C-alpha positions in Angstrom: -24.8 0.1 19.7 -22.6 1.6 22.5 -21.3 5.1 22.7 -17.8 4.3 21.4 -19.3 2.8 18.2 -21.6 5.7 17.7 -18.6 8.1 18.0 -16.6 5.9 15.6 -19.4 5.9 13.0 -19.7 9.7 13.4 -16.0 10.2 12.8 -16.1 7.8 9.9 -18.8 9.9 8.2 -16.8 13.1 8.8 -13.7 11.5 7.3 -15.8 10.4 4.3 -16.7 14.0 3.7 -13.0 14.9 4.0 -12.2 12.3 1.4 -14.5 14.1 -1.1 -12.8 17.4 -0.2 -9.4 15.8 -0.8 -10.5 13.8 -3.8 -8.5 16.2 -6.1 -5.2 15.1 -4.7 -2.9 18.0 -5.6 0.5 19.4 -4.6 1.1 23.1 -3.8 4.2 23.3 -5.9 2.8 21.8 -9.2 4.2 24.7 -11.2 7.6 23.0 -10.8 6.0 19.8 -12.0 2.8 20.4 -14.1 3.0 16.9 -15.3 1.3 16.1 -12.1 -1.9 17.8 -13.3 -1.3 17.5 -17.1 0.1 14.5 -19.0 1.0 16.8 -21.9 3.8 18.6 -19.9 7.2 17.9 -21.5 10.6 18.5 -20.1 12.5 18.4 -23.4 15.7 20.2 -22.1 16.5 17.2 -19.9 17.3 13.6 -20.6 15.2 12.6 -17.6 13.5 14.3 -14.7 12.7 12.7 -11.3 10.5 14.2 -8.5 9.7 13.0 -5.0 7.3 14.8 -2.6 5.7 14.5 0.8 2.7 16.5 1.9 1.0 16.7 5.3 -2.2 18.6 5.0 -4.1 20.3 7.8 -1.5 19.3 10.4 -3.1 18.8 13.8 -6.5 17.8 12.3 -7.4 14.2 13.2 -7.3 11.9 10.2 -6.0 14.7 7.9 -4.5 13.7 4.5 -0.9 12.6 4.1 0.3 12.3 0.6 3.5 10.8 -1.0 4.3 11.5 -4.6 7.0 10.3 -7.0 7.4 10.7 -10.7 9.9 10.2 -13.5 10.0 11.2 -17.2 12.4 10.6 -20.1 12.4 12.5 -23.3 13.3 11.0 -26.7 14.4 13.9 -28.8 14.5 12.1 -32.1 10.8 11.2 -31.7 9.6 14.3 -29.9 8.1 11.9 -27.4 8.1 11.7 -23.6 7.2 8.8 -21.4 6.4 9.2 -17.7 5.4 7.4 -14.6 3.6 8.8 -11.6 3.1 7.1 -8.2 0.7 8.6 -5.6 -0.2 7.3 -2.1 -2.7 9.3 -0.2 -3.9 8.4 3.4 -6.9 10.2 4.9 -8.4 8.8 8.1 -9.1 5.1 7.5 -9.0 5.6 3.7 -5.9 4.8 1.6 -5.7 5.6 -2.1 -2.9 4.4 -4.4 -2.5 5.6 -8.0 -0.1 4.3 -10.6 -0.1 6.5 -13.8 1.6 5.9 -17.1 1.8 9.0 -19.3 2.6 9.6 -23.0 3.3 13.1 -24.5 4.2 14.2 -28.0 5.6 17.6 -29.0 4.6 19.3 -32.3 7.3 21.9 -33.1 5.8 25.0 -34.7 9.1 26.9 -35.0 12.1 27.6 -32.9 10.0 29.2 -30.2 6.6 27.6 -30.0 5.5 24.0 -29.3 2.2 22.2 -29.0 2.2 19.3 -26.5 -0.4 16.5 -26.6 -0.7 14.1 -23.7 -2.5 10.9 -22.5 -2.4 9.1 -19.2 -3.7 5.7 -18.1 -3.8 4.9 -14.4 -4.6 2.2 -12.0 -6.4 3.3 -8.8 -6.7 1.3 -5.7 -9.0 2.3 -2.7 -8.5 0.6 0.6 -9.8 1.0 4.2 -7.9 0.3 7.4 -10.6 -0.9 9.8 -8.5 -3.5 11.7 -8.9 -1.6 15.0 -12.7 -1.5 14.8 -14.6 -4.3 16.6 -18.2 -4.8 15.6 -20.6 -7.5 16.5 -21.9 -9.8 13.7 -25.3 -8.0 13.4 -23.5 -4.7 12.9 -21.0 -5.9 10.3 -23.3 -4.7 7.5 -22.3 -1.1 8.4 -18.9 -1.7 6.8 -20.1 -3.4 3.6 -19.7 -0.2 1.6 -16.1 0.2 2.8 -14.7 -2.8 0.8 -11.5 -2.3 -1.1 -11.9 -1.3 -4.7 -9.7 -1.1 -7.8 -10.3 0.5 -11.1 -8.7 2.0 -14.2 -8.9 5.6 -15.3 -7.5 8.0 -17.9 -6.2 11.6 -18.2 -5.9 13.8 -21.3 -4.2 17.2 -21.8 -2.8 19.8 -24.1 -0.2 22.6 -23.7 1.0 25.5 -25.9 4.4 26.7 -24.7 7.5 28.7 -25.5 10.3 29.9 -23.3 8.3 32.4 -21.3 4.6 31.4 -21.7 2.8 28.2 -20.9 -0.9 27.7 -21.5 -2.6 24.4 -20.8 -5.8 22.5 -20.1 -6.2 18.9 -18.7 -8.9 16.5 -17.7 -8.2 13.9 -15.1 -10.2 10.7 -14.3 -12.2 10.8 -17.5 -13.8 7.4 -16.8 -15.3 8.7 -13.6 -17.7 10.6 -15.8 -19.3 7.3 -16.7 -18.9 5.1 -13.6 -19.1 5.5 -9.8 -16.7 2.6 -9.0 -14.3 5.1 -7.4 -16.3 8.2 -6.6 -13.5 9.4 -4.3 -11.6 10.5 -7.4 -14.1 12.3 -9.6 -13.4 13.9 -13.0 -11.2 16.9 -12.4 -10.5 19.7 -14.9 -7.7 22.3 -15.1 -7.2 25.4 -17.1 -4.0 27.4 -16.5 -1.5 30.0 -17.8 2.0 30.8 -16.7 4.4 33.6 -17.6 8.1 33.4 -16.6 10.8 36.0 -17.2 14.2 35.0 -18.5 16.7 37.8 -18.6 20.0 38.8 -17.1 18.5 40.7 -14.1 19.3 39.4 -10.6 15.6 38.8 -10.0 13.2 37.3 -12.6 9.5 37.1 -12.0 6.9 34.4 -12.7 3.1 34.6 -12.6 0.6 31.8 -12.8 -3.2 31.4 -12.7 -5.1 28.1 -12.6 -8.8 27.3 -12.5 -9.8 23.9 -11.1 -13.2 22.1 -11.3 -14.1 18.8 -9.8 -17.7 17.6 -9.0 -19.6 20.7 -8.2 -16.6 22.4 -6.7 -14.8 25.3 -8.4 -11.5 26.9 -7.3 -9.0 29.4 -8.6 -5.4 29.8 -7.7 -3.0 32.8 -8.2 0.7 32.4 -7.9 3.6 34.9 -8.0 7.3 33.7 -7.7 10.6 35.6 -7.7 13.7 33.8 -9.1 17.0 34.9 -7.7 20.4 34.7 -9.4 23.6 35.1 -7.4 26.4 36.9 -9.4 29.7 35.2 -10.1 32.9 36.2 -11.9 31.2 36.0 -15.2 28.2 38.1 -14.1 24.6 37.1 -14.4 24.6 36.2 -18.1 23.1 32.7 -18.6 23.6 32.1 -14.9 21.0 29.6 -13.4 18.6 30.5 -10.7 20.0 29.9 -7.2 16.7 30.1 -5.2 13.1 31.1 -5.6 10.5 32.6 -3.3 6.8 32.6 -4.1 3.3 33.2 -2.7 -0.1 31.9 -3.7 -3.7 32.3 -2.9 -6.6 29.9 -3.5 -10.2 30.8 -3.4 -12.0 29.3 -0.4 -9.7 31.3 1.9 -6.3 29.5 1.5 -2.9 31.2 1.1 0.6 29.9 1.2 4.4 30.4 0.7 6.8 28.5 -1.5 10.6 28.5 -1.1 13.1 26.6 -3.3 16.8 26.4 -3.8 19.4 24.5 -5.8 21.6 22.0 -3.9 23.5 21.5 -7.2 23.1 22.1 -10.9 20.9 19.0 -11.0 19.1 18.9 -7.7 16.4 21.4 -6.5 14.6 21.4 -3.2 11.2 23.1 -2.6 9.3 23.7 0.6 5.8 25.1 0.8 3.5 26.1 3.7 -0.2 27.0 3.4 -2.9 28.0 5.8 -6.6 27.6 5.5 -8.5 30.6 7.1 -11.9 28.7 7.2 -13.3 26.4 9.8 -10.5 24.0 9.5 -8.1 26.5 11.1 -9.8 25.9 14.4 -8.1 22.5 14.6 -5.1 22.8 12.2 -1.9 24.9 12.1 -1.4 24.6 8.3 -0.1 22.3 5.6 3.6 21.4 5.0 5.0 20.1 1.7 8.5 19.1 0.7 9.7 18.3 -2.9 13.0 17.1 -4.3 13.7 17.4 -8.0 16.6 15.8 -9.9 17.2 16.8 -13.5 19.5 14.7 -15.8 20.7 17.2 -18.3 21.7 16.5 -21.9 23.3 18.4 -24.8 22.3 20.3 -26.7 19.7 22.2 -24.8 16.2 22.4 -26.1 13.9 25.1 -27.5 12.0 25.7 -24.3 13.4 26.2 -20.9 11.5 25.0 -17.8 13.7 26.6 -15.1 
């Protein structure tokens, strides 16, 4: 085996380790769209919600992950039911993962303030490898046998308790991965999170979030703090929507970031985030960039809980 092939196989093994590190495909700005981590999240103040996102992780690092995300939900008020669709495409090195996730959520109304949300998700997962540029002799072809394309089905489950200012939730993704190793790049992942968000007539409202994440033998915690700014108009700040938001977050394992968002209109919100890893990756990377676009199709009357 010549030097180029040895280097290729070494890089391939490194990228395989990165795939495991990236197996919990996750957006920085999931507080805007917690449906991404929990199928029980319901946007009942809108007729429909659409999200698009692009994320370039560890920019400058060869083969680093690039993720594209899109989702849509619609809420049926008479049935307290939400249906959703999530599409994810994640490219890391020679590995490409595509997920198509259908979600169902039901809201149990305790009273005018509190709701219980129950959610299920079923997803199709496809794992492919782009090895077209690699030239191996016939007696070396067995090296790539374990890199054949794979497809499988998986499932998610979640629960949320929420009112206007508080959100408490837990979710388990890729439940079938507990019982099969067909797609070990996406292991069972579990979330436990809480969120507090002020809603008052002050020019600045605050929001705080904490989330614990576990996948495989890896544990991580994230802390988030966001300021929501209102700009006064002739009618003052009463019931005036947020105009822009600015937040910071920290993840254990030496990662910190900044999130900035603003309204393009009453229905369109744009969010940008940047985070930096202070570990060994920082030697070859200058950070992660993420851009998200959200479109909310409003309806009347407004609901019991307010998301933004």
